[in-house]
Biopython code that builds the backbone (N, CA, C, O; Angstrom):
import numpy as np
from Bio.PDB.StructureBuilder import StructureBuilder

atoms = [
    (1, "MET", "N", (0.855, -1.178, 0.000)),
    (1, "MET", "CA", (0.000, 0.000, 0.000)),
    (1, "MET", "C", (0.896, 1.234, 0.000)),
    (1, "MET", "O", (1.878, 1.294, 0.739)),
    (2, "SER", "N", (0.563, 2.192, -0.810)),
    (2, "SER", "CA", (1.323, 3.437, -0.874)),
    (2, "SER", "C", (0.358, 4.612, -0.829)),
    (2, "SER", "O", (-0.619, 4.661, -1.576)),
    (3, "GLN", "N", (0.644, 5.546, 0.047)),
    (3, "GLN", "CA", (-0.184, 6.734, 0.217)),
    (3, "GLN", "C", (0.733, 7.939, 0.354)),
    (3, "GLN", "O", (1.923, 7.795, 0.635)),
    (4, "THR", "N", (0.181, 9.109, 0.158)),
    (4, "THR", "CA", (0.908, 10.350, 0.386)),
    (4, "THR", "C", (0.382, 10.979, 1.665)),
    (4, "THR", "O", (-0.828, 11.110, 1.845)),
    (5, "CYS", "N", (1.295, 11.371, 2.560)),
    (5, "CYS", "CA", (0.879, 12.044, 3.783)),
    (5, "CYS", "C", (0.177, 13.343, 3.410)),
    (5, "CYS", "O", (0.700, 14.137, 2.627)),
    (6, "GLN", "N", (-0.992, 13.554, 3.966)),
    (6, "GLN", "CA", (-1.804, 14.726, 3.648)),
    (6, "GLN", "C", (-1.416, 15.952, 4.480)),
    (6, "GLN", "O", (-2.174, 16.919, 4.571)),
    (7, "SER", "N", (-0.231, 15.898, 5.082)),
    (7, "SER", "CA", (0.312, 17.037, 5.808)),
    (7, "SER", "C", (1.653, 17.469, 5.213)),
    (7, "SER", "O", (1.831, 18.636, 4.864)),
    (8, "CYS", "N", (2.607, 16.520, 5.095)),
    (8, "CYS", "CA", (3.950, 16.871, 4.601)),
    (8, "CYS", "C", (4.211, 16.409, 3.176)),
    (8, "CYS", "O", (5.141, 16.896, 2.534)),
    (9, "GLY", "N", (3.409, 15.478, 2.671)),
    (9, "GLY", "CA", (3.539, 15.037, 1.285)),
    (9, "GLY", "C", (4.485, 13.881, 1.046)),
    (9, "GLY", "O", (4.703, 13.508, -0.107)),
    (10, "ILE", "N", (5.065, 13.290, 2.105)),
    (10, "ILE", "CA", (5.962, 12.162, 1.857)),
    (10, "ILE", "C", (5.158, 10.927, 1.493)),
    (10, "ILE", "O", (3.983, 10.806, 1.840)),
    (11, "ARG", "N", (5.815, 10.008, 0.783)),
    (11, "ARG", "CA", (5.171, 8.748, 0.432)),
    (11, "ARG", "C", (5.300, 7.793, 1.598)),
    (11, "ARG", "O", (6.378, 7.649, 2.175)),
    (12, "MET", "N", (4.214, 7.148, 1.943)),
    (12, "MET", "CA", (4.199, 6.150, 3.011)),
    (12, "MET", "C", (3.954, 4.798, 2.361)),
    (12, "MET", "O", (2.937, 4.588, 1.701)),
    (13, "ILE", "N", (4.888, 3.894, 2.554)),
    (13, "ILE", "CA", (4.787, 2.575, 1.943)),
    (13, "ILE", "C", (4.724, 1.493, 3.017)),
    (13, "ILE", "O", (3.858, 0.619, 2.984)),
    (14, "LYS", "N", (5.648, 1.563, 3.962)),
    (14, "LYS", "CA", (5.719, 0.554, 5.021)),
    (14, "LYS", "C", (4.665, 0.828, 6.099)),
    (14, "LYS", "O", (4.310, 1.977, 6.365)),
    (15, "HIS", "N", (4.182, -0.239, 6.700)),
    (15, "HIS", "CA", (3.136, -0.159, 7.725)),
    (15, "HIS", "C", (3.510, 0.816, 8.846)),
    (15, "HIS", "O", (2.659, 1.561, 9.330)),
    (16, "ASP", "N", (4.778, 0.810, 9.257)),
    (16, "ASP", "CA", (5.189, 1.647, 10.379)),
    (16, "ASP", "C", (5.396, 3.113, 10.000)),
    (16, "ASP", "O", (5.705, 3.929, 10.869)),
    (17, "GLU", "N", (5.235, 3.462, 8.736)),
    (17, "GLU", "CA", (5.364, 4.856, 8.299)),
    (17, "GLU", "C", (4.057, 5.641, 8.478)),
    (17, "GLU", "O", (4.059, 6.871, 8.445)),
    (18, "PHE", "N", (2.946, 4.925, 8.668)),
    (18, "PHE", "CA", (1.646, 5.563, 8.820)),
    (18, "PHE", "C", (1.445, 6.051, 10.254)),
    (18, "PHE", "O", (1.905, 5.417, 11.203)),
    (19, "GLY", "N", (0.760, 7.172, 10.400)),
    (19, "GLY", "CA", (0.415, 7.676, 11.722)),
    (19, "GLY", "C", (-0.608, 6.773, 12.384)),
    (19, "GLY", "O", (-1.114, 5.837, 11.764)),
    (20, "THR", "N", (-0.914, 7.055, 13.649)),
    (20, "THR", "CA", (-1.863, 6.218, 14.381)),
    (20, "THR", "C", (-2.912, 7.053, 15.101)),
    (20, "THR", "O", (-2.681, 8.202, 15.477)),
    (21, "TYR", "N", (-4.074, 6.429, 15.279)),
    (21, "TYR", "CA", (-5.106, 6.983, 16.143)),
    (21, "TYR", "C", (-4.768, 6.592, 17.582)),
    (21, "TYR", "O", (-3.806, 5.859, 17.809)),
    (22, "SER", "N", (-5.530, 7.062, 18.536)),
    (22, "SER", "CA", (-5.219, 6.835, 19.951)),
    (22, "SER", "C", (-5.195, 5.355, 20.339)),
    (22, "SER", "O", (-4.492, 4.993, 21.282)),
    (23, "LYS", "N", (-5.918, 4.511, 19.663)),
    (23, "LYS", "CA", (-5.946, 3.078, 19.986)),
    (23, "LYS", "C", (-4.890, 2.295, 19.198)),
    (23, "LYS", "O", (-4.871, 1.065, 19.241)),
    (24, "GLY", "N", (-4.017, 3.002, 18.482)),
    (24, "GLY", "CA", (-2.974, 2.339, 17.715)),
    (24, "GLY", "C", (-3.379, 1.955, 16.307)),
    (24, "GLY", "O", (-2.565, 1.422, 15.553)),
    (25, "VAL", "N", (-4.627, 2.218, 15.937)),
    (25, "VAL", "CA", (-5.102, 1.933, 14.582)),
    (25, "VAL", "C", (-4.405, 2.892, 13.625)),
    (25, "VAL", "O", (-4.275, 4.081, 13.915)),
    (26, "LYS", "N", (-3.960, 2.376, 12.487)),
    (26, "LYS", "CA", (-3.233, 3.192, 11.521)),
    (26, "LYS", "C", (-4.136, 4.241, 10.878)),
    (26, "LYS", "O", (-5.290, 3.968, 10.547)),
    (27, "ASN", "N", (-3.603, 5.416, 10.713)),
    (27, "ASN", "CA", (-4.275, 6.504, 10.001)),
    (27, "ASN", "C", (-3.676, 6.527, 8.603)),
    (27, "ASN", "O", (-2.481, 6.784, 8.456)),
    (28, "LEU", "N", (-4.454, 6.272, 7.598)),
    (28, "LEU", "CA", (-3.948, 6.164, 6.238)),
    (28, "LEU", "C", (-3.729, 7.514, 5.560)),
    (28, "LEU", "O", (-3.212, 7.567, 4.444)),
    (29, "ASN", "N", (-4.115, 8.607, 6.223)),
    (29, "ASN", "CA", (-3.953, 9.935, 5.632)),
    (29, "ASN", "C", (-2.655, 10.639, 6.013)),
    (29, "ASN", "O", (-2.182, 11.505, 5.277)),
    (30, "TYR", "N", (-2.074, 10.276, 7.156)),
    (30, "TYR", "CA", (-0.925, 11.020, 7.677)),
    (30, "TYR", "C", (0.211, 10.092, 8.093)),
    (30, "TYR", "O", (-0.023, 8.971, 8.545)),
    (31, "CYS", "N", (1.442, 10.571, 7.937)),
    (31, "CYS", "CA", (2.611, 9.783, 8.325)),
    (31, "CYS", "C", (2.829, 9.852, 9.836)),
    (31, "CYS", "O", (2.218, 10.660, 10.534)),
    (32, "ASN", "N", (3.712, 8.987, 10.317)),
    (32, "ASN", "CA", (3.981, 8.919, 11.752)),
    (32, "ASN", "C", (4.767, 10.137, 12.260)),
    (32, "ASN", "O", (4.840, 10.349, 13.470)),
    (33, "HIS", "N", (5.342, 10.926, 11.380)),
    (33, "HIS", "CA", (6.025, 12.159, 11.794)),
    (33, "HIS", "C", (5.007, 13.277, 12.046)),
    (33, "HIS", "O", (5.206, 14.118, 12.923)),
    (34, "CYS", "N", (3.941, 13.281, 11.287)),
    (34, "CYS", "CA", (2.944, 14.353, 11.362)),
    (34, "CYS", "C", (1.783, 14.042, 12.300)),
    (34, "CYS", "O", (1.182, 14.954, 12.867)),
    (35, "PHE", "N", (1.461, 12.753, 12.467)),
    (35, "PHE", "CA", (0.261, 12.378, 13.219)),
    (35, "PHE", "C", (0.551, 11.145, 14.056)),
    (35, "PHE", "O", (0.968, 10.117, 13.521)),
    (36, "ASP", "N", (0.335, 11.235, 15.367)),
    (36, "ASP", "CA", (0.608, 10.109, 16.243)),
    (36, "ASP", "C", (-0.365, 10.121, 17.420)),
    (36, "ASP", "O", (-0.681, 11.172, 17.976)),
    (37, "ASN", "N", (-0.822, 8.949, 17.776)),
    (37, "ASN", "CA", (-1.706, 8.786, 18.935)),
    (37, "ASN", "C", (-2.949, 9.687, 18.858)),
    (37, "ASN", "O", (-3.397, 10.240, 19.862)),
    (38, "GLY", "N", (-3.486, 9.815, 17.647)),
    (38, "GLY", "CA", (-4.746, 10.528, 17.477)),
    (38, "GLY", "C", (-4.649, 12.029, 17.314)),
    (38, "GLY", "O", (-5.670, 12.716, 17.330)),
    (39, "ALA", "N", (-3.437, 12.558, 17.157)),
    (39, "ALA", "CA", (-3.296, 14.017, 17.048)),
    (39, "ALA", "C", (-2.091, 14.386, 16.180)),
    (39, "ALA", "O", (-1.159, 13.600, 16.009)),
    (40, "PHE", "N", (-2.141, 15.596, 15.643)),
    (40, "PHE", "CA", (-0.989, 16.096, 14.902)),
    (40, "PHE", "C", (0.170, 16.304, 15.866)),
    (40, "PHE", "O", (-0.028, 16.762, 16.991)),
    (41, "SER", "N", (1.368, 15.972, 15.430)),
    (41, "SER", "CA", (2.573, 16.157, 16.250)),
    (41, "SER", "C", (2.822, 17.633, 16.531)),
    (41, "SER", "O", (3.295, 18.002, 17.606)),
    (42, "GLU", "N", (2.499, 18.465, 15.559)),
    (42, "GLU", "CA", (2.633, 19.917, 15.706)),
    (42, "GLU", "C", (1.294, 20.546, 15.303)),
    (42, "GLU", "O", (1.152, 21.037, 14.183)),
    (43, "PRO", "N", (0.314, 20.531, 16.215)),
    (43, "PRO", "CA", (-1.051, 20.940, 15.863)),
    (43, "PRO", "C", (-1.197, 22.395, 15.431)),
    (43, "PRO", "O", (-2.127, 22.723, 14.694)),
    (44, "ASP", "N", (-0.320, 23.253, 15.865)),
    (44, "ASP", "CA", (-0.437, 24.673, 15.513)),
    (44, "ASP", "C", (0.389, 25.065, 14.291)),
    (44, "ASP", "O", (0.457, 26.242, 13.939)),
    (45, "MET", "N", (1.011, 24.092, 13.651)),
    (45, "MET", "CA", (1.846, 24.382, 12.487)),
    (45, "MET", "C", (1.007, 24.960, 11.354)),
    (45, "MET", "O", (-0.107, 24.504, 11.095)),
    (46, "THR", "N", (1.554, 25.967, 10.685)),
    (46, "THR", "CA", (0.900, 26.552, 9.512)),
    (46, "THR", "C", (1.507, 25.937, 8.256)),
    (46, "THR", "O", (2.545, 25.278, 8.315)),
    (47, "MET", "N", (0.856, 26.159, 7.130)),
    (47, "MET", "CA", (1.392, 25.675, 5.864)),
    (47, "MET", "C", (2.755, 26.308, 5.600)),
    (47, "MET", "O", (3.656, 25.640, 5.093)),
    (48, "GLU", "N", (2.917, 27.575, 5.934)),
    (48, "GLU", "CA", (4.191, 28.262, 5.723)),
    (48, "GLU", "C", (5.295, 27.631, 6.572)),
    (48, "GLU", "O", (6.433, 27.510, 6.119)),
    (49, "GLN", "N", (4.967, 27.231, 7.794)),
    (49, "GLN", "CA", (5.951, 26.571, 8.651)),
    (49, "GLN", "C", (6.310, 25.188, 8.109)),
    (49, "GLN", "O", (7.459, 24.759, 8.214)),
    (50, "MET", "N", (5.339, 24.495, 7.534)),
    (50, "MET", "CA", (5.627, 23.193, 6.920)),
    (50, "MET", "C", (6.567, 23.378, 5.736)),
    (50, "MET", "O", (7.496, 22.592, 5.549)),
    (51, "ILE", "N", (6.333, 24.402, 4.947)),
    (51, "ILE", "CA", (7.221, 24.676, 3.813)),
    (51, "ILE", "C", (8.648, 24.901, 4.311)),
    (51, "ILE", "O", (9.598, 24.380, 3.726)),
    (52, "GLU", "N", (8.800, 25.664, 5.376)),
    (52, "GLU", "CA", (10.133, 25.911, 5.948)),
    (52, "GLU", "C", (10.762, 24.608, 6.429)),
    (52, "GLU", "O", (11.966, 24.403, 6.271)),
    (53, "LYS", "N", (9.965, 23.738, 7.007)),
    (53, "LYS", "CA", (10.464, 22.460, 7.509)),
    (53, "LYS", "C", (10.940, 21.563, 6.362)),
    (53, "LYS", "O", (11.927, 20.841, 6.503)),
    (54, "LEU", "N", (10.243, 21.610, 5.240)),
    (54, "LEU", "CA", (10.583, 20.776, 4.082)),
    (54, "LEU", "C", (11.702, 21.373, 3.234)),
    (54, "LEU", "O", (12.351, 20.660, 2.468)),
    (55, "LEU", "N", (11.926, 22.663, 3.367)),
    (55, "LEU", "CA", (12.799, 23.403, 2.451)),
    (55, "LEU", "C", (14.234, 22.890, 2.400)),
    (55, "LEU", "O", (14.720, 22.552, 1.321)),
    (56, "LYS", "N", (14.918, 22.822, 3.526)),
    (56, "LYS", "CA", (16.334, 22.456, 3.519)),
    (56, "LYS", "C", (16.575, 21.049, 2.972)),
    (56, "LYS", "O", (17.429, 20.879, 2.101)),
    (57, "PRO", "N", (15.841, 20.027, 3.459)),
    (57, "PRO", "CA", (16.050, 18.695, 2.878)),
    (57, "PRO", "C", (15.756, 18.656, 1.373)),
    (57, "PRO", "O", (16.439, 17.958, 0.623)),
    (58, "MET", "N", (14.751, 19.399, 0.940)),
    (58, "MET", "CA", (14.409, 19.438, -0.478)),
    (58, "MET", "C", (15.532, 20.074, -1.293)),
    (58, "MET", "O", (15.877, 19.587, -2.370)),
    (59, "MET", "N", (16.098, 21.158, -0.778)),
    (59, "MET", "CA", (17.199, 21.836, -1.470)),
    (59, "MET", "C", (18.395, 20.897, -1.616)),
    (59, "MET", "O", (19.043, 20.867, -2.662)),
    (60, "ILE", "N", (18.682, 20.134, -0.567)),
    (60, "ILE", "CA", (19.819, 19.217, -0.587)),
    (60, "ILE", "C", (19.549, 18.049, -1.530)),
    (60, "ILE", "O", (20.373, 17.736, -2.390)),
    (61, "ASN", "N", (18.394, 17.407, -1.367)),
    (61, "ASN", "CA", (18.077, 16.220, -2.165)),
    (61, "ASN", "C", (17.897, 16.521, -3.642)),
    (61, "ASN", "O", (18.310, 15.735, -4.495)),
    (62, "LYS", "N", (17.285, 17.651, -3.945)),
    (62, "LYS", "CA", (17.010, 17.987, -5.347)),
    (62, "LYS", "C", (18.058, 18.918, -5.952)),
    (62, "LYS", "O", (18.037, 19.205, -7.149)),
    (63, "ARG", "N", (18.985, 19.390, -5.092)),
    (63, "ARG", "CA", (20.039, 20.319, -5.533)),
    (63, "ARG", "C", (19.441, 21.533, -6.246)),
    (63, "ARG", "O", (19.767, 21.842, -7.393)),
    (64, "ILE", "N", (18.554, 22.203, -5.514)),
    (64, "ILE", "CA", (17.878, 23.379, -6.059)),
    (64, "ILE", "C", (18.092, 24.570, -5.125)),
    (64, "ILE", "O", (18.513, 24.405, -3.980)),
    (65, "THR", "N", (17.801, 25.755, -5.622)),
    (65, "THR", "CA", (17.969, 26.972, -4.830)),
    (65, "THR", "C", (16.840, 27.094, -3.811)),
    (65, "THR", "O", (15.852, 26.361, -3.869)),
    (66, "GLU", "N", (17.001, 28.020, -2.887)),
    (66, "GLU", "CA", (15.976, 28.256, -1.872)),
    (66, "GLU", "C", (14.658, 28.687, -2.516)),
    (66, "GLU", "O", (13.594, 28.205, -2.128)),
    (67, "ASP", "N", (14.720, 29.582, -3.489)),
    (67, "ASP", "CA", (13.493, 30.029, -4.164)),
    (67, "ASP", "C", (12.808, 28.880, -4.890)),
    (67, "ASP", "O", (11.587, 28.740, -4.829)),
    (68, "GLU", "N", (13.599, 28.055, -5.579)),
    (68, "GLU", "CA", (13.031, 26.892, -6.270)),
    (68, "GLU", "C", (12.428, 25.912, -5.264)),
    (68, "GLU", "O", (11.364, 25.337, -5.496)),
    (69, "GLY", "N", (13.128, 25.734, -4.146)),
    (69, "GLY", "CA", (12.644, 24.824, -3.106)),
    (69, "GLY", "C", (11.333, 25.291, -2.504)),
    (69, "GLY", "O", (10.417, 24.498, -2.289)),
    (70, "ARG", "N", (11.254, 26.586, -2.235)),
    (70, "ARG", "CA", (10.027, 27.160, -1.658)),
    (70, "ARG", "C", (8.856, 26.974, -2.634)),
    (70, "ARG", "O", (7.764, 26.572, -2.231)),
    (71, "ALA", "N", (9.090, 27.268, -3.907)),
    (71, "ALA", "CA", (8.037, 27.125, -4.923)),
    (71, "ALA", "C", (7.625, 25.658, -5.080)),
    (71, "ALA", "O", (6.439, 25.351, -5.205)),
    (72, "THR", "N", (8.598, 24.768, -5.073)),
    (72, "THR", "CA", (8.321, 23.342, -5.215)),
    (72, "THR", "C", (7.535, 22.826, -4.011)),
    (72, "THR", "O", (6.561, 22.091, -4.170)),
    (73, "ALA", "N", (7.959, 23.213, -2.808)),
    (73, "ALA", "CA", (7.259, 22.780, -1.591)),
    (73, "ALA", "C", (5.820, 23.273, -1.591)),
    (73, "ALA", "O", (4.905, 22.514, -1.273)),
    (74, "LEU", "N", (5.613, 24.538, -1.944)),
    (74, "LEU", "CA", (4.256, 25.086, -1.985)),
    (74, "LEU", "C", (3.397, 24.312, -2.975)),
    (74, "LEU", "O", (2.270, 23.931, -2.662)),
    (75, "GLU", "N", (3.926, 24.082, -4.158)),
    (75, "GLU", "CA", (3.177, 23.345, -5.183)),
    (75, "GLU", "C", (2.864, 21.924, -4.701)),
    (75, "GLU", "O", (1.797, 21.382, -4.989)),
    (76, "HIS", "N", (3.786, 21.341, -3.980)),
    (76, "HIS", "CA", (3.672, 19.965, -3.506)),
    (76, "HIS", "C", (2.624, 19.803, -2.408)),
    (76, "HIS", "O", (1.931, 18.786, -2.372)),
    (77, "ILE", "N", (2.491, 20.785, -1.508)),
    (77, "ILE", "CA", (1.602, 20.577, -0.355)),
    (77, "ILE", "C", (0.321, 21.394, -0.355)),
    (77, "ILE", "O", (-0.567, 21.123, 0.453)),
    (78, "LYS", "N", (0.191, 22.379, -1.227)),
    (78, "LYS", "CA", (-0.957, 23.289, -1.154)),
    (78, "LYS", "C", (-2.313, 22.600, -1.298)),
    (78, "LYS", "O", (-3.312, 23.108, -0.789)),
    (79, "ASP", "N", (-2.369, 21.476, -1.967)),
    (79, "ASP", "CA", (-3.642, 20.785, -2.163)),
    (79, "ASP", "C", (-3.835, 19.589, -1.232)),
    (79, "ASP", "O", (-4.806, 18.843, -1.362)),
    (80, "LEU", "N", (-2.901, 19.411, -0.290)),
    (80, "LEU", "CA", (-3.051, 18.305, 0.658)),
    (80, "LEU", "C", (-4.177, 18.610, 1.646)),
    (80, "LEU", "O", (-4.467, 19.768, 1.946)),
    (81, "LYS", "N", (-4.795, 17.554, 2.137)),
    (81, "LYS", "CA", (-5.977, 17.659, 2.993)),
    (81, "LYS", "C", (-5.786, 18.630, 4.166)),
    (81, "LYS", "O", (-6.687, 19.416, 4.462)),
    (82, "ARG", "N", (-4.639, 18.587, 4.830)),
    (82, "ARG", "CA", (-4.427, 19.439, 6.008)),
    (82, "ARG", "C", (-4.407, 20.927, 5.652)),
    (82, "ARG", "O", (-4.807, 21.758, 6.467)),
    (83, "TRP", "N", (-3.952, 21.269, 4.459)),
    (83, "TRP", "CA", (-3.733, 22.676, 4.099)),
    (83, "TRP", "C", (-4.795, 23.222, 3.172)),
    (83, "TRP", "O", (-4.833, 24.427, 2.924)),
    (84, "LYS", "N", (-5.641, 22.380, 2.664)),
    (84, "LYS", "CA", (-6.675, 22.823, 1.739)),
    (84, "LYS", "C", (-7.684, 23.704, 2.474)),
    (84, "LYS", "O", (-8.163, 23.345, 3.549)),
    (85, "LYS", "N", (-7.995, 24.825, 1.903)),
    (85, "LYS", "CA", (-8.936, 25.758, 2.517)),
    (85, "LYS", "C", (-10.349, 25.227, 2.367)),
    (85, "LYS", "O", (-10.676, 24.578, 1.373)),
    (86, "GLU", "N", (-11.185, 25.504, 3.359)),
    (86, "GLU", "CA", (-12.590, 25.104, 3.325)),
    (86, "GLU", "C", (-13.256, 25.623, 2.041)),
    (86, "GLU", "O", (-13.058, 26.772, 1.647)),
    (87, "GLY", "N", (-14.034, 24.769, 1.410)),
    (87, "GLY", "CA", (-14.786, 25.189, 0.234)),
    (87, "GLY", "C", (-14.025, 25.027, -1.073)),
    (87, "GLY", "O", (-14.574, 25.312, -2.138)),
    (88, "GLU", "N", (-12.784, 24.581, -1.022)),
    (88, "GLU", "CA", (-12.020, 24.397, -2.263)),
    (88, "GLU", "C", (-12.250, 23.022, -2.827)),
    (88, "GLU", "O", (-11.691, 22.681, -3.870)),
]
sb = StructureBuilder()
sb.init_structure("model")
sb.init_model(0)
sb.init_chain("A")
sb.init_seg("    ")
for serial, (resi, resn, name, xyz) in enumerate(atoms, 1):
    if name == "N":
        sb.init_residue(resn, " ", resi, " ")
    sb.init_atom(name, np.array(xyz, "f"), 0.0, 1.0, " ", f" {name:<3s}", serial, name[0])
structure = sb.get_structure()
């Protein structure tokens, strides 16, 4: 099974990569970094803060500039469930 985390956008393939609800049941929408034990790991995080969190690893892995990384991160996560605005 392969899913995309609806918060950070990483691919989740292995069972232990998925987040969990409070009873340990796997949450298929979020990874274990973003969602654990029934709650977001960083519940007050904004989309802009997520972009900052993803930026440096993306710049290193993709060998791109900060501006390219910021644009790529925004494009990558703006439509994910956690960041999608109501009514879109």
